[in-house]
N, C-alpha and C positions, 0 to 999 in steps of 0.2 A: 661682602668682602670681610667683614668682622668675623663671620662664621668660619670662613676659610682660615683666617689667622688663628682663631681659637683652636681649630682642628690641628693645625701645624704645631702650635704650642704644646698641645697634648701629645702629639707624636714625638716631639723633641724631649718632652719629659719622660716618656716611656723609654726612649733610646738611652737617655742619661741614666735611668734606673737600671736598665739592662747592663750597661757598661760598668756601673758601680758594683752591681751584684757579681759580675764576672771578675772584676778586680778583687773584690773581697774573697771570692773563692780561690783565685790564683794566689793571693797573698797568704792564705792559710795553708796552701798545699805545696806550691812549687818550690819555695826556698828549702823546705825540709827534703823534698825529693832531690833537689840539686846537691844538698849535703851528702845524701846517700850516693849519688852519682860521682861526686868528688872522691868519696871513699873508694868506690870501685875503680876509679881512675888511678888512685894511689896504689891499688893492689895489682895494677897492670892492665886494666881494661881501658886502654887509651888508643889514640889514633883511629877513632871510629866515629861515624856520623850517621844520622837518620834524617832524611829530608821529609818535612811535612808540607802541608799545602801553603799557598799564598794566603796570608791572613789580613793584610792591610796594604793599601797603596795610597800615595798622596802625590800631588804635583811636586816636582823637584824644586820649584821656586815658590814664591809667595802666592802665585795665582795660576790657575790652570789655563788662563787665557794667553800666556806668553811662551808657549812651547808644548811639545808633546812628551817631554821627558818626565818620568815618574820615578819615585822611590818606592821599591817593593820590599815588604817584609815577609819573609818565608819562615814558618815555624821550623825549628830544627833542634836536634840534640847533637851536640858535638862533644866528644870526649877527648881530653878533659874540657870542661866548660859547663856541661849540663844542658838544661832546657833553656832556649833563648830563641833568637831569630837571626837569620842571614839577611843582610841588607844588599839589595841589588838596585842598579838603575835599570830602567825598562829595556834598554837595548841589550845589556848584558844578560838580563833574565830571559829575553827572547832567544838569545844564542844558547843559553844554558838549557832551556826547555826543548830546543830543537837539535841538541847534540845527539849523536848516535847512541842508541840504547846501550846501557852498561858502561859508557865512557865515564870514568870517575872524575869527580870534581872535588877539590879540596875546599870545603866551606869555611875552614878556620880563619882565613884572612878577612872574611866579611862577616863573621859571627860576632854577635853581641850577646852578652849574658842577659838573663832574665832581668836582673836589677838595673841594667843599663838601658833596657827598652823603655820607650814611652809608656805611660800608664795605659793608654788605649790598646797598645800591642800586648802588654802584660795581661790585660783583661781578656783578650782574644786567644792567648796561648792556652788558657785553661781548657778550652773546648777541644784542643788537639793533643794535649799532653798524654792522655791515656792511650790513644792509638799509637803514638810514637813510642811510648814506653813498652807497649805490647810488642811492637816490632823489634825493639831492642832486646827484650827478653827472649823472643823467638829466635833471633839470630844466635844468641849465646847458648840457648838450649840446643840448637842444631850443632854448634861448634863443640859442645861438651858431650854430646851423645855418641 
């Protein structure tokens, strides 16, 4: 039993280190990227959004034992606003995911900026920011060509 608990303690320590490293990387990159995105929004690149993957979910209440509802954080870029997350409840997200292809959804009412996200979500955003920015750049290259 003691060996099992020691192994779990080591796994938790590695998880905490991974999250801290991701948060440090995010804190050093995303605020400056968001400043540049804000400048682009001021120049007219607004009313635009990029949906990223689901990056975190947690029970809606204090315990997962008291219901099936979950809060889902989805990586997103919303202009203006920058890199952040869209917050869904699990029922709304299921409806969103199953909507007809190409049916637009306004993410801005559920969008929270990077700085307003919980630290765990901020740490996870850094892994998806580059791909979302690539998609943003590709869209504007296509529009400008």
